[in-house]
N, C-alpha and C positions, 0 to 999 in steps of 0.2 A: 504493499499499499504506499502511496506517495501523496504528499500535499495535504495530509490530514491534520486535525488539531486535537491534541491530547488534553483532557481535563481531569484533574483530580478534585475531590470534594464536590462532585457533581450532584450528589444527593442533598446537599445543603440548599438553602433558599437562593443564594447567589448563583451557585453552580448549576442548579436546575434551570433557572431562568436564562442564564447565559447559554447553556447547551441548546435549549430549545430555540433561542434566537439565532444561534449560529446555524443550526440545522435548517431553519426557515429561510435563511439566505443562501442555502445551497452548499454549505460546508460539510465535509466529511468529519464527523466527530468520533473520537475513540475515548471512551470513559474508562478510567482506571478507578476501581472501587473495591472496598473491602468485601461487600456482598454484591456481586454483579447482578443477581436477580432482582434486587431492590432497585438498583440503578436502571435496569431495563423497564421496570414498571413506571418510574418517574420520567424516563426519557426514552420513549418507545422507538424512536427512529434513528438512534445512533448506529454507526457502522459496526462497532465492536464494543463488548463489555468485558473487561479484562480484570482478573484478580490482582489486587494491589493493596498493601497497607504500608504504613510508615516504617514497619520493622523489616520489610522485605528488601534486602540489598540487591537480589537478583531474581530472575524468574522470567516467565513468558513476556511480562510487561516490558522488559527492557528492549525487546525487539521492535516494539512499536515506536520507540524514540527515533530509530533510524528512518529518515525520509519524511519526518513530521514537518509540517509548515510552522507549527508553534506548540509550545507546552505551556499550559495555563494551570498553575499549581495553587489550588485553593484549600487543600485538605488541612485539618487540624482539629483535635478534640475540642469540643465546646468548653469555654472557660467558666462561664458563670451560670451554667445550667445544673450544677450540682453543688452540694455543700463542700466547701474547701477543706480538704485534708492534705497532709503531705503527699499521700499517694496520688490524689487527684492532681495536685500541682505538678508532680513529677511526670504524670502521664501527659498532661497538656504540653509541658515543655518538650518532652521527648517526641511526641507525635509531630511537632513542628520542626524540630532540629533534625532528627534522624530522617524524617520523610523527605525534607528538602535536600539533605546531604546525599541521599540515595538517588533522587531524581537528577541532581547536578552531576553525580558520578556517571550515571547512565548516559547523560548528554555528552560528557567528555569522551566516553568510549564509543559513541556512535560515529560511523563513517560518514554518513550523510546527515549532518546536524540540522536542527531546527534553525529558523531565522531569528526567533525571538523566544525568550523565556520570561514569562509573567508570573511573579510569585506574590502570594498574599502576604500582607503585613497588617499593621493596625496603627491607629493614632495613639495607642498606648505607648508607642515609642517615646513620646515626649513626657511621659509621667502623668500623674493624676493630681487634680487640685480640687479643693473643697468649694471654692468660690470663683465665679467668672473673673472677678476683678483681681484675683491673686496673680494673674499673669496677663500680659497683652496677647492678642491673637497671634498665634504662631504659624509660620509657613514652613516649608520643607527645610529651610536653613536653620531652624531652631535647634538647640542642643538636645541631646538624648536625656531621658529621665533616669531616675535612680531606683524605682520600685520594681516589684516582681514582674508586673506586666511589661514594663519597659525592658527589663532584661530579656524576657521572651522575644520581644520584637527585635531588639538589637542583635541577639544571637541568631535569630531566624534570618534576618537580613544578611548577616555575615556569611551564612551558608549559601544563600541565594546568589549573592554578588560574585561568588566564585565562578558562576557560569560565564562571566565576562572573559575569563581566561581562555575559554574555548571559542571566543570570537562572537558570542551571541549578544545581540541587543538584549539588555536585562532590565526589567521594570519591577519596582517594589511598590505594591498597592497598599498604601497606608489608609485603610478604610475606617471610616467613623461608624456611627450607629446607622445601620441600614434599616429604613422604615419599610415594613411589609406586614400585611395582615396574615402572612403564611409562616412567620417565624420572627424571632428576635424580640426586642423590647416592646414594640407596639402590640404585637400579638398577645404578649403576656399581660399587657395593661387593659386590653379591650374588655375582657369578661367582667372585671371589677366595675368598670365605668358603666357598662350596659346594665348592671344590677344596682346602679346608684351607690357603688362603694369605692369609686375611684378617688385618688388623692395624690398629693405631692409626696414623693419618696425622699426622705432625708430632709435637709434644710431647705431645699428648693433653690439654693443659690448656685449649685454646681452647674457647669456648662454642658449642654448637649450639642455636640457637633454631629449633625445628622445628614443623611442623604436619602432621597426617594429611590426605591429599588430600580425604577426606570432609568434614572440618571446614573446610578451605579453601573448598570449594564451598558448604557450608551458610552460611558467613559472607558470601560474595559474594551469595548469594540474599537473605540478610537485609539487606544493604546495598541491594540493588535495591528491596526491598519496603518498607523502613522509613525514612520521611523523617527520623527522628531521626539517622540515620547520615550524617555529612558530615565533610569535612576529612580529615586523615591518620588512618589506623586501622592499627595493627599487627596483622597476621594471623600469629600464632604461638601455640603452646600456652602454658598458664600455667607449664610446667615445663621450662625450658631445662636442658640437661645438658652436661657436658664431652665432648670427643671420646672420651676414654677410657671414660666411662660409656656413651656411645652404642655404641661398638664392643663392649663387654662385654654390653650388652643384646642386640645383634644376634647375637653369638656364642651366647648362651644360647638365643634363640629358634630358631636354626638347629641347635643342638646341634653346634657346631663350635668348635675352639679359635681363639684370637686371639693367635698367638704371634710374628707377623712384623711388627713395627712398620715403617712406611714413613718413613724419615728425611726431614728437610726438604730435604737436598741432592738426593735422588732426585726429589722433587716439583718442585724447581727445574729439574732437567734436562728433565723432561717438559713443564713449563708455562712456563718462563721467568718473567717478572715476575708473571704470574698466580698463581704459587705463593705469593706474599706473602699472597694472600687465601685460598688453599686451606688454609693452615695457621693461619689466624686465624679469628675469629668475633665474634659479638655476643651480649650478654646482654640480651635484650629481653623486656619484659613486655607482654601485651596489655591495656593499661590501659583503653582505650575499651570493648573487648569484655567485660571483667570488670565495668566499671561498668554495662553494659547486661544483665548476667547472661546472657551468651550461653552456651548449653548445649553445651559441648564434648563430643563423643561419645568422644574419645580424649585426655584430658589426661595419661595415663600412657604413657611411651615403650614399655615392654614390651608393653602391651596393643595399642598402635598397630602396632608391628612384627608382632606375632602375627597381627593381623587382616589386615594388608597381604599378608603372605607366605601365609597360608592361603587367601585369596580372590583373590590375584594382582591386586590393585587398582593 
């Protein structure tokens, strides 16, 4: 097979939408997945579904690297969907570091190498802050953070950038909070609001650097197609908001009250150490995308929420 696009993490919200969009525009998509049969249900028209997980240094999957047009590596164990234990933290770290290392190694060993390697990262790279005003808006030139999420992102990117040594254009997607009704923060908040139980998480002063799922996918497609895009790129909207502003906008779109704040101690009881990040945020600016005049379809939060909820995206 030649000219295909490989995707890992294709059963996640971003990966599924991206794979479907690529197939719709006529691309040959090869899905590397821990459970290929699940991937086949989510993405029924891919060319191949191949066994892969972050611990596999070799196997059938490596042969698909040869002749690929691009490798889009989105896989990683979800960070904030379980109570944090040392075991959970180690699994989250290893899934990103080892998975990326093995993908990059396979690329280095391919005779016919891909044109571009696109690797997931996150705005956690910059560290987490309790209040929007703790720091000015940060673009891709901002320094790295010092906490655990920053360490994951920093080490993740160090593994990915090695692909440049094989001559590949390499892009690091520092994604913010992706808004979708099919997964992530918004999906988790919707049931409480619909039953009149929604409220502000933590102080409400933390920054939410968000992006509509459609803009996330459009940006990744632009990264794939446009050779100007390389290095670290912040995938967030131009208009971060505080948690309080986010909750008020969601309540207005749903025509529900937001009267029951969720105190920090409750979040700590539910999440353990992970609560430190659930009640913090980042004030991030999409510097590279703005410099390229990327056309955001949903730069405004209220418009984004209204579209997502109306169309169940």
